C-alpha positions in Angstrom: 30.6 -9.9 18.2 32.4 -12.4 20.4 31.5 -10.4 23.5 27.8 -10.7 22.8 28.1 -14.5 22.4 30.2 -14.7 25.6 27.7 -12.5 27.5 24.8 -14.8 26.4 26.8 -17.9 27.6 27.4 -16.3 31.0 23.7 -15.3 31.4 22.7 -18.9 30.4 25.2 -20.3 33.0 23.8 -17.9 35.7 20.3 -19.1 35.0 21.4 -22.7 35.2 23.2 -22.1 38.4 20.3 -20.3 40.0 18.0 -23.2 39.1 20.4 -25.8 40.4 20.7 -23.9 43.7 16.9 -23.8 44.0 16.7 -27.5 43.3 19.4 -28.3 45.9 17.2 -26.6 48.5 14.6 -29.3 47.8 17.0 -32.3 47.9 17.7 -34.0 51.2 20.6 -36.0 52.5 20.5 -38.1 55.6 23.2 -39.1 58.1 23.0 -41.1 61.3 25.3 -42.0 64.2 25.1 -44.5 67.0 23.7 -47.2 64.8 20.8 -45.0 63.7 20.0 -43.7 67.2 20.6 -40.1 65.9 19.5 -39.1 62.4 20.1 -35.7 60.8 18.6 -34.6 57.5 20.0 -31.6 55.6 19.1 -30.0 52.3 21.5 -29.5 49.4 22.2 -26.0 50.6 23.7 -27.4 53.9 20.8 -26.4 56.0 19.9 -28.9 58.7 16.1 -29.5 58.3 15.5 -32.2 61.0 17.1 -34.1 63.8 15.7 -37.4 65.2 16.9 -38.8 68.5 15.9 -42.2 69.7 14.6 -42.3 73.3 17.0 -45.2 73.9 20.0 -43.0 73.6 18.8 -40.3 76.0 20.6 -40.9 79.3 20.6 -37.9 81.8 23.8 -39.4 83.3 25.6 -39.4 79.9 24.7 -36.2 78.1 28.1 -36.1 76.6 27.6 -39.2 74.5 24.3 -37.8 73.1 26.1 -34.5 72.3 28.8 -36.5 70.4 26.3 -38.5 68.5 24.3 -35.4 67.4 27.5 -33.5 66.4 28.7 -36.5 64.4 25.5 -36.9 62.5 25.3 -33.1 61.9 28.8 -33.0 60.5 28.2 -36.0 58.2 24.9 -34.6 56.9 26.6 -31.3 56.1 29.5 -33.1 54.4 27.1 -35.1 52.3 25.2 -32.0 51.4 28.3 -30.2 50.3 29.4 -33.2 48.3 26.0 -33.3 46.5 26.2 -29.6 45.8 29.7 -29.7 44.5 28.8 -32.6 42.1 25.8 -30.7 40.9 27.4 -27.3 40.5 30.7 -28.6 39.3 29.0 -30.0 36.2 27.5 -26.6 35.5 30.7 -24.6 36.1 33.0 -26.9 34.2 35.0 -27.5 37.4 35.6 -23.8 38.1 35.8 -23.1 41.8 33.6 -20.0 42.2 33.8 -18.7 45.8 30.5 -18.5 47.7 28.7 -20.7 45.2 28.3 -23.7 47.5 
């Protein structure tokens, strides 16, 4: 009898997690570097969905600076995305760390 109840709870949690993962795909975080010269948007799954670069920061003689700005903004957007996913999913899993979930 207890097994049936536990199985139903697990199925309910799986459905909630699946819905939350789907919703995270639609949520967007944004990070910028260089005072807003480079902006990166990522969804809640950690996928980078857009990168905007101001023309003012494009200098053919200093490509390295632009690369650093892009890398910095990408890293921050992915960090924000993971943070958002962990908060959302952590509430559903009761703080359990389930590998591969987010």
